[in-house]
N, C-alpha and C positions, 0 to 999 in steps of 0.2 A: 784280716785274720780269716781263717776258713771256719765254717759252720761248727766243726768239730770242737774247736776252741772253746767256743760259746757254751756249747752242749756241756763240756766237761767243767767250765766255770760255774755254771747253774747248777749242777750236780755236785759240786764241792762247796756250796754256801756253807752248809751247818759246819763242816770242818774247818773252813776259813774263819768262819766267826768265833771259834773256839779258840783258834790261834790269835785272834786280834783282842780277845778279850781283856787280857793284860793290858794292852795299848789303850783300850777304851777307858780304863780306870786311872790312866797316867794323869798328870797336871799337865803336860805338854797341851798346846792348843790344839783342839778338833773343832773346827766351824762348821756348821751347816746353816745352809740357807734356804727359807721357806718362803713359798708365794702367798698371796692372801688366801688361799685355800687351804694353808698348811700342807702343802706339798713340798717335798724335799726337790729342790730347783739346782743345787750346788752343795759343793764342800770343799774344804782345804785343811790339810793336815801337815803341820809343821812342829820342828823340834829342835835337838839337839843334833849337829852333823855326825854322821857316820863314816864318812870316810876316813880312811888312815891318814891321808895326807892333809885333810882338813883344811880347804880352802876359804872357808868361813866357820864361824861358831854354829851357825843354825842352818838348816837344810828343809826346803820345802819337799815335804814326802809326797804330797800329791795336791791336786786342786782340778775340780771337775765341775762343769755347768751344763745344764742341758741346752742343746742347740736352740730351743727358743728363746733363750735368754741372751745369747750371744749378741754383743753390741749394745747392752744395756748398762754396760759398767758393774754387773754383777761380778765378774772375774777379778777386776781391779779391786773392787770392795773386799773380796774373799782374802785377796794378795795382801792387802793393807791389813786386815783383821789378823792373818796368821804371823805376818812378818814385819808389819809397819814398815819403817824406812831402814830396818837393820841390814847390814852386809850379810849375804847368804848365798847359798848354792842350791842347785837342783839337778836333776837328770832329767831328759826329755828324748823320745824318739826323735832319731836324727830326720828322719823322713817327715816328721810333723809340722811342715812349715807354718801352718797357722799358730801352732803353738811356740814355736820358735819366734814368730814375729810378736805375739803376745809380750813374752818374757823379754825379748829385746825392747821393746817399747816400754817396758817398766825396769829397764836399767840393768838385764842380765846380759852379759857376753860370754860366748863360748872360750874355754879356757884351754883346748886342746886335748882335753881327755875323752876318752871313747871305750865303750864296753859293750858286750854283746848281753842280751837277756837270756835267761835260762831256756833250754830247749822245749820246755811247755809253753814258752811265750816265743817259739820260732826263731830264737836266737837274734831277734831284732836289734839292731845297733842303737845305742844311746849315746848323747853326748852331754857332757855337763857345761852348765852355763853358771857364771858367777856374777854376782852383784857386790860392787864394793860399796863405797858411800853414793848415795843419791842425793 
């Protein structure tokens, strides 16, 4: 992504916080991982599926870990905390090979659905991945 994208994202933090405030008050799981120094090193966010064709009842909305935690098992722990072993689906950037491999390792498979993100996200293509029973 170009540096202008990140500049705009930083500038819009207050507005985006206000838009998400209702979600933060939700009973849907929002999991935050802290390290020994109480620094946030990862998070996961899941809940009721939002797609109209609903390939699963639950959707992984987001998951993120700091690069320094890669390979430690934190991503798997966050995924487990957010979804357990439930069937679910998610959207991932088509070009994000690392994330796609992580999801495949955890039972998710592409189901053939593809869409483009909004213009402010450079219309990057995403694919949907679905996990049935694991």
